[in-house]
C-alpha positions in Angstrom: -0.4 0.0 0.0 1.4 3.3 -0.7 1.9 6.0 1.5 -0.2 9.3 1.0 1.9 12.5 2.8 0.5 16.6 2.5 2.6 16.6 -0.3 0.3 14.2 -2.4 -2.5 15.5 -4.1 -4.4 12.6 -3.1 -3.7 12.7 0.5 -6.9 12.6 2.5 -8.6 11.4 0.0 -10.2 8.0 -0.1 -11.3 5.6 -3.4 -14.9 5.6 -1.6 -14.5 9.8 -2.1 -12.8 10.1 -5.0 -14.8 7.7 -7.5 -18.2 9.2 -6.1 -17.7 12.2 -7.1 -16.3 11.2 -10.3 -19.6 8.8 -10.8 -21.5 12.6 -9.8 -19.6 14.6 -12.0 -19.4 11.9 -14.8 -21.4 9.2 -14.7 -20.7 5.6 -15.3 -20.8 5.4 -19.4 -18.7 8.5 -19.7 -15.8 6.5 -16.9 -16.6 3.3 -18.5 -15.3 5.0 -22.4 -12.6 7.2 -20.8 -11.3 4.2 -18.4 -11.1 1.0 -19.9 -12.0 -0.9 -17.4 -14.8 -3.4 -17.3 -16.2 -2.9 -13.4 -17.3 1.2 -15.3 -19.0 -0.8 -18.1 -20.4 -4.1 -16.7 -22.9 -2.9 -14.2 -21.3 -0.9 -12.3 -21.7 0.1 -8.4 -19.5 2.1 -6.6 -19.1 -1.1 -4.2 -17.6 -3.9 -6.7 -15.9 -0.8 -8.0 -14.2 0.1 -4.7 -13.8 -3.8 -4.4 -12.4 -4.2 -7.6 -10.0 -0.6 -7.3 -8.5 -2.4 -4.0 -7.5 -5.1 -5.9 -6.1 -3.7 -9.2 -3.2 -0.9 -8.5 -2.7 -0.9 -12.2 -7.1 0.1 -12.9 -6.4 2.1 -9.3 -3.7 4.3 -10.9 -5.5 5.0 -14.2 -9.0 5.9 -11.7 -6.1 8.3 -9.9 -4.7 9.7 -12.5 -7.8 10.9 -14.3 -9.4 12.3 -11.3 -6.2 14.3 -10.8 -5.7 15.3 -14.7 -10.0 16.6 -14.5 -9.4 18.2 -10.8 -6.3 20.1 -11.9 -8.5 21.7 -15.2 -11.8 21.9 -13.6 -9.8 24.4 -10.8 -7.6 26.1 -13.8 -11.3 27.3 -15.2 -12.7 28.0 -11.5 -9.8 30.7 -11.1 
């Protein structure tokens, strides 16, 4: 498991909160198109996605990268 510090942009953000925010902002269909993992495409739910992402580091990295990239873009546009 990775150790997160205050310099880490994901510090204090749980995977559940991150995923709920992505689903709320983009929806399952869009996430499935942008992040090619089946847990977003076939009968998606928060619980099943969390279970998969916690066991699959490469998929979690893709989701975290997507979250950070889009979070940074939304901050730029709000400023």
